[in-house]
Kinemage of the C-alpha trace (Angstrom):
@kinemage 1
@onewidth
@group {chain A} dominant
@subgroup {mainchain}
@vectorlist {calphas} color= white
{ca met a 1} P 0.000 0.000 0.000
{ca leu a 2} L 1.252 3.455 -0.901
{ca ser a 3} L 1.677 5.800 2.035
{ca ala a 4} L 0.404 9.261 2.851
{ca val a 5} L 2.876 11.973 3.875
{ca gln a 6} L 2.280 13.986 7.035
{ca val a 7} L 2.123 17.717 6.349
{ca lys a 8} L 1.289 18.712 9.917
{ca pro a 9} L -0.196 16.725 12.805
{ca asp a 10} L -3.465 15.221 11.493
{ca val a 11} L -2.927 16.744 8.028
{ca tyr a 12} L -1.669 14.468 5.248
{ca trp a 13} L -0.767 14.629 1.580
{ca val a 14} L -2.702 11.853 -0.160
{ca gly a 15} L -2.173 12.751 -3.810
{ca ala a 16} L -0.494 11.053 -6.740
{ca val a 17} L 2.753 11.454 -8.655
{ca asp a 18} L 2.684 11.228 -12.450
{ca trp a 19} L 6.381 10.643 -13.078
{ca asn a 20} L 6.052 10.077 -16.812
{ca ala a 21} L 3.766 12.934 -17.878
{ca arg a 22} L 5.509 15.037 -20.500
{ca ser a 23} L 2.701 17.229 -21.786
{ca phe a 24} L -0.262 19.087 -20.335
{ca his a 25} L -2.524 20.795 -22.889
{ca gly a 26} L 0.463 21.438 -25.133
{ca tyr a 27} L 2.719 22.571 -22.280
{ca thr a 28} L 5.809 20.417 -21.811
{ca thr a 29} L 6.137 18.893 -18.352
{ca glu a 30} L 9.683 17.603 -18.487
{ca asp a 31} L 9.710 16.946 -14.736
{ca gly a 32} L 6.316 15.231 -14.581
{ca ile a 33} L 3.205 16.288 -12.634
{ca thr a 34} L 1.780 15.775 -9.167
{ca tyr a 35} L -1.919 15.784 -8.340
{ca asn a 36} L -2.045 16.941 -4.749
{ca ala a 37} L -4.883 16.107 -2.380
{ca tyr a 38} L -4.884 16.683 1.353
{ca leu a 39} L -6.600 14.788 4.177
{ca ile a 40} L -7.457 16.471 7.489
{ca leu a 41} L -8.348 14.346 10.506
{ca asp a 42} L -10.724 16.278 12.733
{ca glu a 43} L -14.243 15.742 14.089
{ca lys a 44} L -15.238 15.821 10.445
{ca val a 45} L -12.701 13.971 8.329
{ca thr a 46} L -12.064 16.352 5.447
{ca leu a 47} L -10.481 15.861 2.048
{ca ile a 48} L -9.196 18.838 0.070
{ca asp a 49} L -9.335 18.031 -3.670
{ca thr a 50} L -8.817 14.640 -5.302
{ca ala a 51} L -6.624 13.444 -8.196
{ca lys a 52} L -6.787 12.558 -11.865
{ca ile a 53} L -9.024 9.514 -12.370
{ca thr a 54} L -6.181 7.393 -13.793
{ca phe a 55} L -4.575 7.578 -10.342
{ca lys a 56} L -7.649 6.317 -8.484
{ca asp a 57} L -5.866 3.349 -6.890
{ca glu a 58} L -2.853 5.376 -5.780
{ca phe a 59} L -5.126 8.062 -4.337
{ca leu a 60} L -7.270 5.575 -2.390
{ca gln a 61} L -4.248 3.668 -1.116
{ca arg a 62} L -2.720 6.819 0.355
{ca ile a 63} L -5.985 7.706 2.098
{ca ser a 64} L -6.343 4.147 3.352
{ca ser a 65} L -2.867 4.292 4.885
{ca val a 66} L -4.297 6.880 7.307
{ca ile a 67} L -8.008 6.136 7.625
{ca asp a 68} L -10.802 4.083 6.103
{ca pro a 69} L -11.962 6.197 3.100
{ca ser a 70} L -15.596 5.497 4.057
{ca lys a 71} L -15.070 7.753 7.070
{ca ile a 72} L -14.577 10.888 4.947
{ca asp a 73} L -17.253 13.410 5.946
{ca val a 74} L -16.337 16.427 3.833
{ca leu a 75} L -14.813 16.876 0.383
{ca val a 76} L -13.753 20.377 -0.668
{ca cys a 77} L -13.381 20.669 -4.427
{ca asn a 78} L -11.373 23.830 -5.088
{ca his a 79} L -11.420 23.360 -8.859
{ca val a 80} L -13.515 21.417 -11.373
{ca glu a 81} L -10.753 20.611 -13.876
{ca met a 82} L -10.444 16.844 -14.068
{ca asp a 83} L -6.846 16.582 -12.920
{ca his a 84} L -8.213 17.822 -9.573
{ca ser a 85} L -11.805 16.592 -9.513
{ca gly a 86} L -11.461 13.298 -11.369
{ca asn a 87} L -12.035 11.201 -8.260
{ca val a 88} L -15.015 13.126 -6.864
{ca pro a 89} L -17.336 10.251 -7.909
{ca thr a 90} L -14.861 7.798 -6.363
{ca val a 91} L -15.039 9.558 -3.007
{ca lys a 92} L -18.832 9.680 -3.228
{ca ser a 93} L -18.972 5.967 -3.959
{ca val a 94} L -16.777 4.963 -0.992
{ca ala a 95} L -18.258 7.565 1.384
{ca pro a 96} L -21.921 7.929 0.322
{ca asn a 97} L -22.716 10.494 3.030
{ca val a 98} L -19.839 12.816 2.162
{ca gln a 99} L -20.726 16.498 1.830
{ca ile a 100} L -19.093 18.038 -1.237
{ca tyr a 101} L -18.330 21.760 -1.211
{ca ala a 102} L -17.477 23.820 -4.298
{ca ser a 103} L -17.502 27.436 -5.419
{ca ala a 104} L -20.955 28.879 -6.091
{ca pro a 105} L -22.255 28.940 -8.710
{ca gln a 106} L -19.508 27.957 -11.148
{ca gly a 107} L -18.000 25.094 -9.189
{ca val a 108} L -21.378 23.518 -8.551
{ca lys a 109} L -22.344 23.924 -12.208
{ca gly a 110} L -19.061 22.465 -13.407
{ca leu a 111} L -19.150 19.440 -11.131
{ca thr a 112} L -22.756 18.766 -12.096
{ca ala a 113} L -21.861 18.932 -15.788
{ca his a 114} L -18.975 16.510 -15.302
{ca tyr a 115} L -20.364 14.005 -12.798
{ca gly a 116} L -24.084 14.619 -12.388
{ca asp a 117} L -25.823 15.928 -9.288
{ca leu a 118} L -24.035 14.436 -6.289
{ca gly a 119} L -25.557 16.907 -3.852
{ca tyr a 120} L -23.006 19.713 -3.977
{ca lys a 121} L -22.997 22.600 -1.526
{ca gly a 122} L -22.017 25.986 -2.961
{ca val a 123} L -19.795 28.384 -1.018
{ca lys a 124} L -18.648 31.938 -1.642
{ca thr a 125} L -15.840 34.170 -0.439
{ca gly a 126} L -15.948 34.550 3.325
{ca asp a 127} L -18.036 31.446 3.942
{ca thr a 128} L -16.668 29.156 6.627
{ca leu a 129} L -16.999 25.524 7.604
{ca asn a 130} L -16.223 24.275 11.094
{ca ile a 131} L -14.876 20.715 11.047
{ca gly a 132} L -13.918 20.480 14.736
{ca lys a 133} L -10.993 22.390 16.140
{ca arg a 134} L -10.411 23.727 12.658
{ca thr a 135} L -12.440 26.251 10.705
{ca leu a 136} L -12.051 26.324 6.949
{ca thr a 137} L -12.533 29.653 5.163
{ca phe a 138} L -13.283 29.772 1.437
{ca val a 139} L -12.069 32.475 -0.941
{ca gln a 140} L -13.170 32.443 -4.576
{ca thr a 141} L -10.360 33.113 -7.046
{ca pro a 142} L -12.219 33.158 -10.380
{ca met a 143} L -10.071 32.780 -13.506
{ca val a 144} L -7.040 31.559 -11.628
{ca his a 145} L -7.391 29.852 -13.955
{ca trp a 146} L -11.051 28.739 -14.460
{ca pro a 147} L -14.228 30.580 -13.392
{ca asp a 148} L -14.824 28.110 -10.546
{ca asn a 149} L -11.432 28.288 -8.819
{ca met a 150} L -11.268 28.917 -5.098
{ca val a 151} L -8.786 28.444 -2.269
{ca thr a 152} L -9.369 27.084 1.225
{ca tyr a 153} L -7.687 28.394 4.379
{ca asp a 154} L -7.209 26.233 7.472
{ca asp a 155} L -6.856 28.651 10.398
{ca tyr a 156} L -5.703 26.074 12.955
{ca asp a 157} L -2.783 24.783 10.891
{ca lys a 158} L -2.180 28.080 9.061
{ca ile a 159} L -2.272 26.302 5.715
{ca leu a 160} L -3.617 27.779 2.502
{ca phe a 161} L -4.809 25.053 0.143
{ca ser a 162} L -4.257 27.140 -2.977
{ca asn a 163} L -5.144 24.763 -5.804
{ca asp a 164} L -3.581 26.029 -9.067
{ca ala a 165} L -2.207 29.247 -7.589
{ca phe a 166} L 1.473 28.923 -6.612
{ca gly a 167} L 1.720 25.501 -8.256
{ca gln a 168} L 4.422 23.867 -10.336
{ca his a 169} L 4.389 20.916 -12.701
{ca tyr a 170} L 7.137 19.108 -10.837
{ca ala a 171} L 7.177 15.437 -9.836
{ca ser a 172} L 9.531 14.392 -7.067
{ca ser a 173} L 9.820 11.959 -4.197
{ca val a 174} L 9.711 14.830 -1.688
{ca arg a 175} L 6.745 16.971 -0.768
{ca phe a 176} L 8.234 20.216 0.546
{ca asp a 177} L 10.127 23.112 -1.012
{ca asp a 178} L 13.047 22.815 1.406
{ca glu a 179} L 13.536 19.138 0.528
{ca ala a 180} L 13.577 19.715 -3.227
{ca asp a 181} L 15.952 21.429 -5.645
{ca tyr a 182} L 14.824 24.956 -4.798
{ca pro a 183} L 16.089 26.726 -7.974
{ca glu a 184} L 14.326 24.080 -10.063
{ca val a 185} L 11.123 24.491 -8.055
{ca met a 186} L 11.143 28.254 -8.656
{ca lys a 187} L 11.891 27.716 -12.337
{ca gln a 188} L 8.933 25.349 -12.634
{ca ala a 189} L 6.695 27.773 -10.691
{ca arg a 190} L 7.642 30.486 -13.176
{ca lys a 191} L 7.009 28.221 -16.175
{ca tyr a 192} L 3.679 27.127 -14.694
{ca tyr a 193} L 2.560 30.724 -14.265
{ca ala a 194} L 3.795 31.758 -17.721
{ca asn a 195} L 1.891 28.982 -19.487
{ca ile a 196} L -1.254 28.559 -17.407
{ca val a 197} L -2.005 31.582 -15.254
{ca gln a 198} L -0.471 34.421 -17.304
{ca pro a 199} L -3.671 35.280 -19.221
{ca tyr a 200} L -5.346 36.024 -15.877
{ca arg a 201} L -2.678 38.299 -14.435
{ca met a 202} L -5.087 40.738 -12.783
{ca gln a 203} L -7.133 37.969 -11.198
{ca ala a 204} L -3.960 36.298 -9.931
{ca ala a 205} L -2.795 39.601 -8.465
{ca asn a 206} L -6.117 39.880 -6.619
{ca ala a 207} L -5.654 36.349 -5.304
{ca val a 208} L -2.261 37.313 -3.876
{ca lys a 209} L -3.827 40.365 -2.240
{ca ala a 210} L -6.416 38.103 -0.655
{ca val a 211} L -3.638 35.911 0.713
{ca arg a 212} L -1.821 38.957 2.088
{ca ser a 213} L -5.020 40.125 3.771
{ca leu a 214} L -4.832 37.093 6.062
{ca gly a 215} L -2.032 38.867 7.907
{ca pro a 216} L 1.762 38.431 8.169
{ca asp a 217} L 1.573 35.567 10.674
{ca ala a 218} L -1.332 33.711 9.105
{ca leu a 219} L 0.597 31.380 6.811
{ca asp a 220} L 2.889 28.545 7.738
{ca met a 221} L 2.362 26.752 4.442
{ca ile a 222} L 0.910 27.122 0.980
{ca ala a 223} L -0.227 23.713 -0.267
{ca pro a 224} L -0.931 23.856 -4.022
{ca ala a 225} L -2.605 21.229 -6.160
{ca his a 226} L 0.557 20.662 -8.220
{ca gly a 227} L 4.172 20.431 -7.148
{ca val a 228} L 5.762 20.781 -3.740
{ca ile a 229} L 4.307 22.441 -0.643
{ca trp a 230} L 5.746 25.831 0.279
{ca arg a 231} L 6.818 25.963 3.911
{ca ser a 232} L 10.328 27.515 4.019
{ca his a 233} L 9.911 29.792 1.006
{ca val a 234} L 6.342 31.061 1.417
{ca glu a 235} L 7.450 34.675 1.245
{ca asp a 236} L 9.642 33.967 -1.782
{ca ile a 237} L 6.801 32.605 -3.894
{ca leu a 238} L 4.444 35.380 -2.794
{ca lys a 239} L 7.059 38.000 -3.744
{ca ala a 240} L 7.673 36.284 -7.079
{ca tyr a 241} L 3.963 36.512 -7.858
{ca glu a 242} L 3.794 40.130 -6.724
{ca asp a 243} L 7.022 41.523 -8.172
{ca val a 244} L 7.398 39.498 -11.361
{ca phe a 245} L 4.595 37.155 -12.344
{ca thr a 246} L 1.514 39.347 -11.872
{ca ser a 247} L 3.150 42.776 -11.964
{ca gly a 248} L 3.239 43.128 -15.742
{ca lys a 249} L 6.736 44.557 -15.398
{ca val a 250} L 9.235 43.816 -18.131
{ca ile a 251} L 12.968 43.955 -17.740
{ca glu a 252} L 15.660 44.835 -20.226
{ca lys a 253} L 16.199 41.456 -21.782
{ca ala a 254} L 15.395 39.938 -25.167
{ca val a 255} L 13.982 36.709 -26.530
{ca val a 256} L 14.753 35.914 -30.177
{ca ala a 257} L 12.530 33.045 -31.373
{ca tyr a 258} L 12.673 31.838 -34.961
{ca asp a 259} L 12.801 28.974 -37.424
{ca ser a 260} L 14.954 28.803 -40.532
{ca met a 261} L 14.916 26.683 -43.679
{ca trp a 262} L 18.337 27.172 -45.263
{ca gly a 263} L 20.049 29.402 -42.742
{ca ser a 264} L 19.160 32.902 -43.930
{ca thr a 265} L 16.679 33.661 -41.145
{ca asp a 266} L 19.144 32.108 -38.706
{ca lys a 267} L 21.808 34.618 -39.802
{ca ile a 268} L 19.429 37.519 -39.178
{ca ala a 269} L 18.529 36.093 -35.782
{ca his a 270} L 22.190 36.043 -34.775
{ca ala a 271} L 22.661 39.613 -35.960
{ca ile a 272} L 19.714 40.685 -33.796
{ca val a 273} L 21.194 38.933 -30.778
{ca asp a 274} L 24.538 40.634 -31.472
{ca gly a 275} L 22.838 44.028 -31.510
{ca phe a 276} L 21.234 43.410 -28.132
{ca gln a 277} L 24.441 42.121 -26.625
{ca leu a 278} L 26.432 45.132 -27.802
{ca glu a 279} L 23.965 47.276 -25.836
{ca gly a 280} L 24.357 45.110 -22.752
{ca val a 281} L 20.889 43.564 -23.106
{ca pro a 282} L 20.819 39.834 -22.242
{ca ala a 283} L 19.401 37.974 -25.232
{ca his a 284} L 18.141 34.403 -25.405
{ca leu a 285} L 18.290 32.827 -28.878
{ca met a 286} L 15.642 30.107 -29.236
{ca asp a 287} L 15.240 28.069 -32.418
{ca ile a 288} L 11.593 27.035 -32.383
{ca lys a 289} L 12.508 23.627 -33.849
{ca glu a 290} L 14.571 22.951 -30.748
{ca asn a 291} L 12.606 24.855 -28.083
{ca his a 292} L 8.986 24.134 -27.221
{ca pro a 293} L 6.677 27.182 -27.143
{ca ser a 294} L 6.006 26.608 -23.429
{ca asn a 295} L 9.736 26.942 -22.718
{ca ile a 296} L 9.961 30.061 -24.861
{ca met a 297} L 7.067 31.565 -22.891
{ca glu a 298} L 8.949 31.076 -19.635
{ca glu a 299} L 11.678 33.372 -21.001
{ca phe a 300} L 9.085 35.634 -22.596
{ca leu a 301} L 7.274 36.305 -19.302
{ca asp a 302} L 9.211 39.427 -18.306
{ca ala a 303} L 11.175 40.178 -21.506
{ca lys a 304} L 10.938 43.733 -22.848
{ca tyr a 305} L 12.119 42.761 -26.333
{ca val a 306} L 10.651 39.885 -28.343
{ca ala a 307} L 11.950 39.203 -31.848
{ca val a 308} L 10.224 36.554 -33.954
{ca gly a 309} L 11.499 35.365 -37.313
{ca ser a 310} L 10.390 33.167 -40.188
{ca pro a 311} L 11.272 32.536 -43.798
{ca thr a 312} L 8.511 32.335 -46.385
{ca leu a 313} L 6.904 28.999 -47.254
{ca asn a 314} L 3.968 28.838 -49.675
{ca ser a 315} L 3.311 32.555 -49.165
{ca gln a 316} L 3.090 32.043 -45.389
{ca met a 317} L 5.317 31.935 -42.344
{ca leu a 318} L 6.601 28.495 -41.382
{ca pro a 319} L 3.995 26.372 -39.554
{ca thr a 320} L 6.311 26.100 -36.543
{ca val a 321} L 6.403 29.883 -36.192
{ca ala a 322} L 2.640 30.161 -36.705
{ca asp a 323} L 2.193 27.551 -33.967
{ca phe a 324} L 4.351 29.544 -31.557
{ca leu a 325} L 2.551 32.815 -32.315
{ca thr a 326} L -0.859 31.166 -31.847
{ca tyr a 327} L 0.291 29.748 -28.515
{ca met a 328} L 1.737 33.106 -27.468
{ca lys a 329} L -1.412 35.064 -28.380
{ca gly a 330} L -3.527 32.658 -26.358
{ca leu a 331} L -1.558 33.669 -23.277
{ca ser a 332} L -2.606 37.333 -23.683
{ca pro a 333} L 0.870 38.857 -23.883
{ca lys a 334} L -0.329 42.425 -24.578
{ca asn a 335} L 1.869 44.887 -22.716
{ca ala a 336} L 2.371 48.529 -23.672
{ca asn a 337} L 6.019 48.318 -22.641
{ca arg a 338} L 6.926 45.302 -24.763
{ca val a 339} L 8.835 45.862 -28.029
{ca gly a 340} L 8.486 43.526 -30.988
{ca ile a 341} L 10.782 42.880 -33.936
{ca ala a 342} L 9.694 40.823 -36.953
{ca phe a 343} L 12.305 39.372 -39.285
{ca gly a 344} L 13.003 36.693 -41.832
{ca ser a 345} L 13.966 35.824 -45.385
{ca tyr a 346} L 12.171 35.079 -48.635
{ca gly a 347} L 12.631 33.979 -52.224
{ca trp a 348} L 9.741 35.500 -54.200
{ca ala a 349} L 7.961 37.810 -51.754
{ca pro a 350} L 8.523 38.675 -48.052
{ca leu a 351} L 5.181 37.252 -46.966
{ca gly a 352} L 6.456 35.046 -44.129
{ca pro a 353} L 8.190 37.889 -42.245
{ca lys a 354} L 5.301 40.257 -43.000
{ca asn a 355} L 2.829 37.764 -41.548
{ca val a 356} L 4.937 37.643 -38.385
{ca glu a 357} L 4.899 41.438 -38.240
{ca ala a 358} L 1.104 41.490 -38.557
{ca glu a 359} L 0.711 38.960 -35.743
{ca leu a 360} L 2.988 40.913 -33.398
{ca lys a 361} L 1.091 44.120 -34.135
{ca ala a 362} L -2.210 42.353 -33.483
{ca ala a 363} L -0.837 41.125 -30.155
{ca gly a 364} L -0.198 44.719 -29.068
{ca phe a 365} L 3.567 44.978 -29.372
{ca gln a 366} L 5.330 48.271 -30.014
{ca met a 367} L 6.905 47.896 -33.468
{ca pro a 368} L 9.489 50.677 -33.793
{ca glu a 369} L 11.033 49.280 -37.010
{ca pro a 370} L 9.512 47.797 -40.158
{ca val a 371} L 10.069 44.104 -40.678
{ca phe a 372} L 13.674 43.002 -41.277
{ca ala a 373} L 13.307 40.909 -44.432
{ca phe a 374} L 15.985 39.894 -46.931
{ca asn a 375} L 15.723 38.288 -50.322
{ca trp a 376} L 17.659 35.014 -50.403
{ca ile a 377} L 20.946 35.036 -48.453
{ca pro a 378} L 21.642 38.163 -46.375
{ca thr a 379} L 24.883 39.961 -47.027
{ca gln a 380} L 27.242 40.960 -44.241
{ca glu a 381} L 26.393 44.567 -44.964
{ca tyr a 382} L 22.707 43.834 -44.392
{ca leu a 383} L 23.398 41.905 -41.191
{ca asp a 384} L 25.532 44.758 -39.882
{ca gly a 385} L 22.625 47.093 -40.627
{ca val a 386} L 20.208 44.869 -38.696
{ca arg a 387} L 22.596 44.807 -35.749
{ca asp a 388} L 22.850 48.609 -35.784
{ca lys a 389} L 19.072 49.065 -36.011
{ca val a 390} L 18.598 46.816 -32.994
{ca arg a 391} L 21.093 48.916 -31.095
{ca ala a 392} L 19.199 52.041 -32.132
{ca ile a 393} L 15.915 50.531 -30.882
{ca val a 394} L 17.450 49.873 -27.475
{ca gln a 395} L 18.987 53.333 -27.303
{ca ala a 396} L 15.653 54.951 -28.186
{ca gln a 397} L 13.852 52.929 -25.511
{ca arg a 398} L 16.376 54.107 -22.931
{ca ala a 399} L 16.121 57.770 -23.902
């Protein structure tokens, strides 16, 4: 039997570890995924969230290592998405009298649509549930990252069960931030935000404010639905959300993302990077063939300069570049302080680079220069000119 992990006295992690997951809705999960659920032993035995249905046996075994699952009195479903709610029917089947709480009205509607009417109880921000010596307080966090999302605060243990907020797609054999590779945990938290929560920046910022409103001594732990539990670096992840993730601030760095057919667009990409570097701007060169869009978006998150390049294929940009731009636009990257550069090469007409330019304009980028497009193989003179124009863009932005 698989074992639960004690989080605090009478509070246990009873989730599942998906070691081999490598993709989540088109987002690469190179370190796997965890589906975190938490069991609280009190006068009312309470379960916070469940796990993906394919991990039903693992989930039930971990609960059973602590208590007979039939003794569960309360299930709090912070989020309808099936990687969290997949075993709601399982819990109902093993504990027929369980009371299931979800955000009203969206959580109740979503659970009903997925699993039928199992007798859900809707809660709103400020509602509380006494389960014995503990009182649970519910705070709705709509669009972080679905309309139904909420978080649950356990006042006795000073734990915030935060669901998707503050999560990471990170599978490991340890459950806490101070047991894991901390730089990797923060990297995965950043990537998670950039690819899942970024479109809802304002709502996420409000969620952080709600957490702060609990008071400076109210949190010992943040227990998300994915990744490790924050207990030694609670302030670090809150500050990361406040100062970087949700702030909308960009810093003076560049991402140069492109694909190339015969090397011409690649040459222009390198000239652009050279221009940034000569101005002291860190630049990250990312060939889209070799870098997944979700990894590019991690770098993109706080980059002031974003250059995207494509040659022309059948009067269009390359499909790989179109895929990246579609993915990027879906993450709502509009920011008045972000500068775009479109570039590329062509044989008959510069339609590929021009299509990139149109997409960047539509996404709300400043476009201080027309598209950098060269017919066939760029000359050194042209590449030197591109480098100098990039330098001029940076100098103008600093003025």
